[in-house]
N, C-alpha and C positions, 0 to 999 in steps of 0.2 A: 467165145460165142457172142457175148454182148458187144464186143468191138466190131463184129461183122454187122450186127443189127443197127448199131449206133456208132458209125465210124468217126463222127465229129459231134460229140455231145453238146459242146458250146454252140456250134453252128445250128444244130437242131433246135435248141432252146431259143436262140436268137431268131431263127426263121419263124418259129411259132409265135413269139412275141411281136415280130414285125407283122405277121398276118393279122393278129388280133388288133394291132394298131391301124392297119389299113382298112379293115372292115368296121372299125370304130364301135364295135359292140361285142361284149363278151357273153356269148351264149354257149351252151353245151355243143351245139353243132359247129360253131366257129372254132371252138377249142379243139374239137376232134379233127376238123379239116386242117387246122393249123398244125396239129400234131402229126397228121399223116404227111403233110407237105414237109414238115420239119424232119421227119424220118426218111421220106422217099428221096428228097433232093440230095442230101449227103450220101445216101447209098448209091444213087445213080452216078454221082460225080466222084466217088471215092477213088476210082482208077486214075483220075487226073490229079490227084494229090499224093503221089507216092512218097515224097519226103516232107510230109507236113511237119511243121515245127512242134516240138513238145515244150509246154510251159513247165519249167523246172520248179517254180515257186509261185503258185497262184495267189497267195496272200500278198506277196510283194507286188504282183501285177495289180491287185485291187488297190493297194496303197499308192502305186504309181499313177493309176487313173485318177485317184483323188487328188494327188499333188498336181497333176496336169490341169484338172478342172479348176482347182484353186488358182493356179498360176495364170490361167486364161482370164479369170475374173479380175485379178490384180493387174495384169498387163493391159486389159481393156481400160481400166481407170488411168493407168500411167500414160497410155497412148493418148487418151482424151485430154489429159492435162498438158501433154506436150503440144498437141495440136491447138488447144484453146489458149494457152498462156505463154508459149515460147515464140519468139520471133524467128523468122526463117534463118537468120544468121546465127542463132543460138543453138540450132539443132546440129548435132555432130553425128552424122551417119558414118558407119564403119563397115568395112568388109573384114570378116574374121575367119581365119582358117582354124578349124578345130580338128586336131589329130584324133583318130578313132582307135580305141582298144577293142571295139566290137568287131566280130568276124562274121556273124550270122547275117545273111541278107535280110531276114525278117526283122532282126533287132535294129539294123541300120535304117530300114524303112520306117520302123516305129519312131526312131530318133528324129529322122528328117520330117516326118509328119508332125511330131510334137513341136519341133522348132517352128514349123510353118503355121501350125494351129495357134501358137501363142502370139498374140498381136505385138507388133514391134520387131519381130524377127522373121526371116524367111530363109529356108535352106535353098540355096541356089544351085549347087552342083556337087556331085560326088567325084572325087579323084578317080582316075582310071584304075588304080590298084586298090580302091576302097579304103585307103589309109587315112583320108581326111575328107572333111565336108566344108564347103564354103558357105558361110552364113552372112546375110546382110542384117545389120542391126540399125533400127531407125535412129536411136540416140544413145550414145555412150561416150564417156570420157576415158574409160578404162576397158579396152578390148580384152585384156587379159582376164579381167574379172568376169566378163560375159562368158569367155571360154571356160573358165574354171567353174562357173555356176552351171553351165550346160553339162559339163562332164560330171560334176558331183550330183546334181539334182536329177538328171535324166539318164546319162549313160551308165552310171554306177548301178542303179536299179535294173536297167535293161540287161546288164551283164549277169545279174542274179536270175532274171526271168528266163532268158534264153540260154541254152547250152552252148 
């Protein structure tokens, strides 16, 4: 019964918080309207999400988000140091093919998004059979280390999060 009323609880909470952020004022009326929108929109669109992904381990997902946010901060500093203090001929850009163990389209999308969000790396393309992803790295002397870091730091938790 609850699943019919709240088909996407995380989306409902997110929509309510986004509404409160948009109106920029927390009042009882805004909270109620945000709650109504947060419940109505997922109910009206539930038919369009027949195979929605299930998070297997939400605590790992929270830890993953923390790791990604931390990595974004660190990568911003590293990219700034590269730009400010390295000469053009000292920067070693590399294209790196990362073989994927992930099979879920949602997990692959999260991985590609994480790689692109982290400054200094960009996910360029996914192979036709979704077995590997091509990543451009701004500066590295060891492409194997970048590949191993992405697999251990990002792909391994995503395998735990998504079935």
